[in-house]
Structures are given as structure tokens and as C-alpha cells.
C-alpha positions in Angstrom: 6.8 -4.6 13.3 4.6 -5.1 10.4 2.2 -7.9 9.6 1.4 -8.5 5.9 -1.6 -10.5 4.8 -2.0 -11.1 1.2 -5.0 -12.6 -0.5 -5.1 -13.4 -4.3 -8.4 -13.8 -5.9 -8.0 -14.0 -9.8 -6.7 -10.7 -10.9 -7.2 -9.0 -7.6 -4.5 -8.9 -4.9 -5.5 -7.6 -1.4 -2.7 -6.7 0.9 -3.8 -5.9 4.6 -1.1 -4.3 6.7 -1.0 -4.2 10.5 1.5 -2.2 12.6 4.1 0.2 11.4 5.3 0.7 7.8 8.7 2.6 8.2 12.3 2.4 7.2 12.8 -1.1 8.8 9.6 -2.8 7.3 9.2 -0.9 3.9 11.9 -2.9 2.0 10.3 -6.3 3.0 6.9 -5.1 2.0 8.0 -3.8 -1.3 9.9 -7.0 -2.2 6.8 -9.1 -1.1 4.2 -7.2 -3.0 6.4 -6.6 -6.2 7.0 -10.3 -6.3 3.1 -10.9 -6.3 2.0 -8.6 -9.1 2.3 -10.9 -12.1 -1.1 -11.2 -13.7 -2.7 -8.7 -11.1 -4.8 -6.0 -12.6 -6.1 -4.6 -9.3 -4.1 -4.1 -6.2 -5.8 -3.1 -2.9 -3.9 -2.1 0.2 -6.2 -2.4 3.3 -4.5 -0.2 5.9 -7.3 -0.1 8.5 -4.8 -1.5 11.1 -1.7 0.5 10.0 -0.6 2.6 13.0 2.1 4.6 11.2 3.6 5.2 7.8 7.0 7.0 7.2 8.5 8.4 4.0 9.9 5.1 3.3 6.4 3.5 3.4 4.9 6.3 1.2 7.7 5.5 -1.4 6.6 1.9 -1.3 3.0 2.9 -2.1 4.1 5.2 -4.9 6.3 2.6 -6.4 3.4 0.1 -6.5 1.1 2.8 -7.9 3.5 3.4 -10.8 3.7 -0.3 -11.6 -0.1 -0.7 -11.3 -0.8 2.4 -13.5 0.7 0.3 -16.3 -1.2 -2.9 -15.7 -4.4 -2.0 -13.9 -5.3 0.0 -10.9 -4.4 0.4 -7.1 -6.6 1.5 -4.3 -5.6 2.3 -0.6 -8.6 1.5 1.7 -9.6 2.2 5.3 -6.8 4.6 6.4 -6.9 5.7 10.0 -7.2 9.5 10.9 -3.5 9.6 11.6 -2.4 8.0 8.4 -5.0 10.0 6.3 -3.5 13.1 7.9 0.0 12.0 6.7 -1.5 11.5 3.2 -3.0 15.0 3.2 0.2 16.8 4.5 2.5 15.0 2.0 0.0 15.4 -1.0 -0.4 11.8 -1.3 -4.1 12.2 -1.1 -4.0 13.7 -4.6 -1.7 10.9 -6.0 -3.4 7.7 -4.6 -6.9 6.5 -4.8 -8.0 6.3 -1.2 -11.3 4.9 -0.1 
């Protein structure tokens, strides 16, 4: 189960995630976020309450990163220690901007 809370403020879109980002929830997140990126120059993912991320979830973040590199910037904020470790192991710490 994944809860997605989006907040658009001008050219900034903040997406807060709570729960698990895996093979069952990743497609819905990708569709939801990509449908909201028109006119957005800064995308922030707040993952403070994300318990788990699978390779499918990582793919969604990478896909969003590719889009935002053409129209602005993307930041991933507040990862838990468990999710940060996954980013480190997979090399995503070097690809994504993580705060």
C-alpha cells in the first residue's frame, strides 16, 4: 500500500510518499506524477515515511529524474536509513539529488 500526497505550489510539485513503493504501487505513482509535471520546474519527493522501495520504485524515480533534467530539477528528501542504504547499494545516491 502506498499513499501519495501531492502539493503543487507554482512551479514546485511536492510528492510525499507513505508506505511501500514496489512492483504493485510503482505504475500508479509513475502515471500520477508524470501527469502532473506540465509547467513544473522543481519536483520534490518527500520519502520520510517510505518504508520500502523496490527496483520498480527506483525505476520510477529514474524516469522522473530524466524528465526533470530537461525541464528543471528533482530532489529526493528525507530518506529513512533503510531506503538510503538501498540508494547507496544500487548507486542511486550518485544519480539522484538526495537531501
